[in-house]
C-alpha positions as CSV (number, residue, x, y, z in Angstrom):
1,R,136.4,52.1,63.2
2,K,138.6,50.1,65.5
3,G,141.9,51.5,66.7
4,S,145.0,49.5,67.4
5,Y,145.7,49.8,71.1
6,I,148.4,48.3,73.2
7,K,146.9,45.7,75.5
8,K,148.0,45.0,79.0
9,S,149.9,41.8,79.2
10,S,150.1,41.4,82.9
11,K,147.7,42.0,85.7
12,Y,148.5,45.7,86.3
13,K,151.0,46.9,83.7
14,Y,152.4,46.6,80.2
15,L,155.4,44.4,79.5
16,E,158.5,45.8,77.8
17,H,158.2,43.5,74.8
18,D,154.7,44.9,74.1
19,I,156.0,48.4,73.7
20,A,159.3,47.5,72.0
21,Q,158.2,48.8,68.6
22,L,157.3,52.2,69.9
23,N,159.4,55.4,69.8
24,A,161.5,56.3,72.8
25,W,159.2,59.2,73.8
26,E,156.1,57.0,73.6
27,K,157.7,54.3,75.8
28,E,158.7,56.9,78.4
29,L,155.2,58.4,78.3
30,I,153.6,55.0,78.9
31,R,156.0,54.2,81.8
32,E,155.2,57.5,83.5
33,M,151.5,57.2,83.0
34,E,151.5,53.6,84.2
35,K,153.0,54.6,87.6
36,S,149.8,56.2,88.6
37,F,147.5,53.9,86.7
38,V,148.9,50.8,88.4
39,Y,148.0,52.4,91.8
40,C,144.5,53.2,90.6
41,R,144.0,49.6,89.3
42,M,145.1,48.1,92.6
43,M,142.8,50.4,94.6
44,S,139.9,49.6,92.3
45,K,140.5,45.9,92.8
46,S,140.7,46.4,96.5
47,L,137.3,48.2,96.5
48,V,135.7,45.4,94.5
49,D,137.0,42.8,96.9
50,A,135.8,44.7,99.9
51,R,132.3,45.1,98.4
52,R,132.2,41.4,97.6
53,Q,133.2,40.6,101.2
54,L,130.5,42.9,102.6
55,R,127.8,41.4,100.4
56,R,128.8,37.9,101.6
57,A,128.8,39.0,105.2
58,Y,125.4,40.7,104.8
59,A,124.0,37.6,103.2
60,Q,125.2,35.4,106.0
61,I,123.7,37.7,108.6
62,V,120.4,37.9,106.8
63,N,120.3,34.1,106.4
64,F,121.2,33.5,110.0
65,V,118.4,35.6,111.4
């Protein structure tokens, strides 16, 4: 069975118009939770980018030798 979930509308967070139909307590809960989740998403993206750069650098070194 599929649930109906609120989807992220922007890169790291929900937009206000996406949560407009929710109750006040639900909106506040989402806002509070998103404060820490935004940070986690940005850090995760940074790690992915760093791994990608390391793989490219390693491939260049291996191909150079």
